[in-house]
C-alpha positions as CSV (number, residue, x, y, z in Angstrom):
1,M,-31.7,-52.2,-3.4
2,E,-28.0,-50.7,-2.4
3,I,-26.0,-48.6,-3.8
4,K,-22.3,-49.2,-3.6
5,A,-19.3,-47.9,-5.1
6,T,-17.5,-50.8,-6.4
7,H,-15.6,-48.8,-9.9
8,D,-12.5,-48.5,-10.3
9,L,-13.4,-45.1,-11.1
10,H,-13.8,-44.3,-7.3
11,K,-11.1,-46.0,-5.5
12,R,-8.6,-43.9,-7.5
13,R,-10.5,-40.8,-7.2
14,F,-10.7,-41.2,-3.3
15,S,-6.5,-42.0,-3.1
16,R,-6.2,-38.7,-5.2
17,N,-8.3,-37.2,-3.0
18,L,-6.5,-38.5,-0.2
19,G,-3.3,-37.5,-1.4
20,V,-4.9,-33.8,-1.7
21,G,-5.9,-33.7,1.8
22,L,-3.2,-34.5,3.3
23,L,-0.7,-32.1,0.6
24,L,-3.5,-29.5,2.0
25,V,-3.6,-30.6,5.8
26,G,0.2,-30.4,5.5
27,M,0.5,-26.8,4.2
28,V,-1.6,-25.7,6.9
29,A,0.2,-27.4,9.9
30,I,3.5,-25.4,8.4
31,V,1.6,-22.0,8.0
32,F,1.1,-22.1,11.6
33,G,4.0,-23.6,12.8
34,L,5.7,-20.8,11.8
35,T,2.6,-18.4,12.9
36,V,3.7,-20.1,16.4
37,V,7.7,-19.7,16.6
38,K,6.9,-16.0,15.3
39,V,4.7,-15.1,17.9
40,K,7.0,-16.6,20.9
41,R,10.0,-15.2,19.5
42,G,8.3,-11.9,19.9
43,D,9.7,-10.1,17.1
44,A,8.1,-6.8,15.9
45,L,4.6,-7.5,14.8
46,Q,4.0,-4.7,12.4
47,G,2.4,-4.7,9.4
48,F,3.0,-2.9,6.2
49,D,0.3,-0.6,6.2
50,H,1.9,2.8,4.1
51,V,2.7,4.8,7.5
52,V,5.9,6.2,8.0
53,R,7.1,5.1,12.0
54,P,9.9,6.9,13.9
55,E,11.1,3.3,15.4
56,M,11.7,1.7,11.4
57,V,13.4,5.1,10.4
58,P,17.6,4.3,10.8
59,V,19.0,7.3,13.5
60,E,21.8,9.4,11.2
61,G,25.3,9.7,13.3
62,G,26.1,6.6,14.1
63,N,24.6,4.2,17.1
């Protein structure tokens, strides 16, 4: 005996799962792309660690 998924419910579930999968892949691609751009720009990659860093404190007196 062969088991086949011939019911309409399986088709609807597959299309819904395909849509959710494509959205998930799209979100991962966006985050990956933003990460690549951030790294290539060479900006300061410092995290927020609740420690005062001298390079982040504004200099008083102008320049």
